[in-house]
N, C-alpha and C positions, 0 to 999 in steps of 0.2 A: 484409595487415593483420591484426593480432591484437587481440582484445578481452579485457579483464580487469575483473572485478567485484571491488571491494574493499569489505568491510563494516567500518564503524567502530563500536566500542563503547567505553564508558568503563571506568574502574576500578570494581571491585565496590562501593566505598564509596558511589558515587552512587545505587545502585539503590534503596535504602530511601527516601531523601529524594524522589527523583523519583516513586516509586510513591505516597508519601504526598501529594505535591502534586497528582497526577492525581486521586486519590480524594477529596481535599478539595473538588474542583470537582464531581465526579459525586455525591458524598454530599450536597452542598448541595441538589441537586434530587431527593433520595431515590431515586436510581437504585440498584437492587440489583446490585452488581458482585461476583460470586463469584470467588475465587481458583481457578484451574484449571491444568492442564498441569504442566510441570516445576517451576514455582514452588510449586504445591500439594504436589508430591512432596517438595520440600526441607523445607517447613514441617512436614509431617506426620512425615516420617522423621527429619529432622535438627534440627528446631526452628528453622530459618532458611532463607532463600532459598539456593539452590545457588550456590556461589562462582563458577561460570562462567555463571550465568544473568543475561544483560543484556537479556533480552526477557521482560517480565512480562506474563502473560496473565490477563484477567478475562473471565468470561462475563456477558453481559447478555441478558435475555429479551424476548420480543416486546412486552410491555407498556411497556418502557422504550426501545424503538428510537428513537422520534421524539425523546424527551427527550435521549438520548445523542447522536444525530447533530446535534441543534440546538446543541450546546455547542462547536462548532468555534471560534467567535469568542472564547469565554471561554478555551479552551485556548490559543489563539494569544496572547491578551493575557497569559497566564501564562508565555509564552516557549516553548511547544511548537510544533513543526511538526506539521502534521496532514494526514492523508489518509484519505478515506472510500472504502470498497470496496463496489460493488454487483456482483451476479453475475446472469447470465442473458441473455436475448435482448432487444435494443432494437427498437423499432418502426421501420419504414422512414422515418417522419417524423423521428424522433430522429436517425437516421443521416444524413439529409440536412442537418439543422441542424448536426450536428457537422462535417460536411464544409464547409459554408458558413462556419462559425466559423473553421476553419483557414485557408481562403482569405482571409477578411476580415482575420484577424490578419496574415497574410503581407503583404497590401496595406498595412496601416497601418504595419508595421515598415519596409517599403520606403520609404514616405513619410517616415518619421523618419530615413531614411538609415542604418538599423541592419541590417547583413548578417545573414541568418537562413536557416534551412533546416528542412524537416520532419524529424521524428524518431520513432524507436521504432515502435510498431504502426501509427500513422497514416501514416508514411512508407512502410512495407511495403505496407499495403493500398492506398493511393492510387497508388503507383507500379506495383504488380503488378496490381491489380484495378480501379482507378479508383473504388472505393467503399470505405467503411469496413466492417470486419468486424462482423457483427451482435452479437457479444459484446464489442465494445470497451468498456473501462472508461474510463480517462483518455486524453487526447491530449497530445502534446508537440511543442514546437518548440525549436530551439537558436539562441541569439542570440550573435553574435560580439562580446560585451562582457561584462565583469564589473564595470563601474563602477557603484557604487551610485546615483549621481546620474542616470546614464542609465536605470537600471532604475526609478527613481522617475518619470522622464518617461514610460517605457513604461506604468507602472501608471496614471498619469493619463490617458494617451491611450486606454486601453481600458476605463476605469472605467464608461463608459456601457453596456458589454456585460453587466455583472454585478458580483458582488463580487470584489474583488481583494485579494491579500495579498502582501507582500514577504517572502521567506525569506532571512534572513541568519544565518550561524553565525559569530559573532565578527567577524573582518575578511574572512570568506569570503562573498561574495554568491552565493547559490545561484540566485535567480531570482524570478519573479513567478508566482503562480497566479491564474487566472481561473475563477470558478465562475459559469457562465451556464446557468441552467435545469438540465437533467439532465446537463450536461457540465462536466467539470473539465479545464482545459487548463494544463499546466505550460510556462512560458516559461523554460527553463533558461539559465544563463549558461555560456559557454564558458571553460574553464580549461586551462592547461598544468599538469600534475601538479607541485606544488612539490617533491615528493620524487624525481621522475624526469622530467627535462625532455624525455624522448623520448616521453612519453605525453600525450594530449589527450582532453578529454571534459567531463563535467559531474557534479554531485553532487545526489542526491535522498534526503532523509531521512538514513539512515545508510549509503547506498550511493554509492560513487564508480564511475563508468563510464569506463574508460580505454581508448583506442585507440592503436595504435602508429604511426598516421599522422595528420597534421592533417586536421580535418573541414572546414576553410575553406582557400581561398576556395570559396564555395558555387557550385554549378552550376545554371543555370536551364534547364529542359527542358519542352517540350510533351509532356504525357502524358495520354492518354485525354481530350483536349479541354481540359485544364487546363494552366496555366503554373505549374510547381512549382519552388520553390527546394530543391535537394537537396544533401546533403553532398558534399564533394569525394570523388572515387572512390566514388560512391554504391553501386555494385554490390559493390565490395570491402567497403564498410561493412556492407551487408546480409548478406553472407556471413559476416563476422566476428561480427555481432550475433545472427543468427538461424540460422546453420548452412547446410550445403550444400543443404538442401531449402527454402530461403527462397522460391523461385519457385513452390512448390506451394501450392494453396489451404489455408488454415488449417482444421484439423479442428474440428468443433463439439463442445462439451461438453453443450449444453443444447438441448432440442427447443422449449421455450417457458417463459415465466415469468421474472420478474426480482425479486430480493429484496436486502435489505441483508445484507452479508457481515460486515464488521468495520471498526472505526476504528483507525487506527494513529497513535500519538503519539510524538514523538521530541524529546528534550531532553538536552543534556549527555551524549550518548553512550548514553542508555538508551531502549529502545523499550518502550512500553506499548500493548498491544492490548486493545481491547474487542471481543470476538467474539460475534456474535449467535447465540444458541442457540434453536432451534425445537423445542418439546416436542410430540411426536405420540404420544399413548398412553404406553407405557412406554419409548419411544425419544426421544432428543434428537439432533437433527441440527445440524451446523454446518459451515462451510466454512473451510478453511485454504489457504495458498498451494500446498501440495504434496498435500493430501488432503482428502476430504470424509468426515467421521467421524460415526458414530453411537455413542451410549453408552446402555446401559440405565440403570435407576435408579442414582443416585449423586450427583446435584447438589443435589436438594431433598429434604427441608428443609435449611436452612442456618442457622448461628448466628454472630453477631458475636463475634469472639474477639480478645484482645490478642496481638499477635505483634511480633517485632523490626521489622517493616515497618509497624507501627501497627495500628489496629483493622481487621480484615479479616473479611469475610463468608466463612465456611468451610463446606463441605458437612458435614452431620452424619455421613455415611458415605462418606468419601473413598476408603476401601479398595476400593469397588466400581469406581470410575473408574480408580484407579491400577492395579488388577490387570488390567483390560481393556487398558490402554494401555502399561504399563511392565513387564509380565512380573514378574520377581522384584524388585519395587520395594523390598522391605524390606532388600535387601542393600546396604550402603553402598558407594559407589564414589568414586574420586578424580577422575574425569573423566566427561564426558557419554557414556553408552552407548546413547542413542537410545531411541525408543519401539519397542515390539514390532510385528511385522507380524501384525496380528490381523484377525479377520473383521468388526471394526466399521468398517473403511474401505470405503466404497461408491462406485460411480461417481457423477460429478457430477449427471447427469440424474436418476438414481434418487433422490438426496437432494432435488433441486429439486422433482420431482413429488410426493414425500411431503410437502413443505412446502406447496406451493400447492394440493394436492388432498387434504386430510386426510380420513381415513375418518370417515364420520358415525357 
């Protein structure tokens, strides 16, 4: 079995409007969202967003974390899909609640007569270890349906467990998300790839997850004292999804602590990220999917400026950040040449401990 990740983005023309729409919501609540990353580079060097930039990044600071993360409902009402990321170590009580939620959802889906299976990290951890990994973020299940009316029934059936949202992209039903306390559980719809009938999987924000073999019919198996619904050829699925070392314990990134990481918004092929920045003395720490980064002075103070993407809060001295992260950033290029490999990238736990244990 082979696994393929496909990322979908829009034409460049949509980026400005989607960015303006996101900011119109966060600005309404006086959230200071600063332009950062490659988006900042393009605006400073070229006077506009980079033509290949479909992922727009803003920094938000600690004073605005709660206000930002509380806007999920408003962003969704404006047509955005939304995902919140937290990083760090969960309590044993939280892990048990997450496990119980997965088993409860499996039971309710069985009662509705909807074929389903465990998915992603939850599948790996429950099958391999019998428990969820202490650094688990979201949990997932796959439902053998993509009928929107059926998913509305699912949404209604689980609404007593927490807040629920239906994710639909045009005629493509992606699934339902449940937010229950500290846990976010994605109930993804199963699809056959419309562009390649030999692939099967699901879609999440801008990512299509395709496998070369069907994931249904599901297999029911007793594992670590639990009855689990597993994908068809579940060990082949785990090998394809997580690699040849899937059976080995997951390495830990954090020793302790848990913080807000970032909010992802997706609409019409454009991703907008609100990345939480933690200022500690002259250093600013934040987490990204592939790196945990620090920067010295370079974000604040900031000034509201007119740009082709609307009024944006721009650092007064962006050259400090750009030099740290993009090397010879002043040289125009015709395609993305990446951030530099620089000493501002630090281990995850080092960043976490600096955030939760600031020096007095």
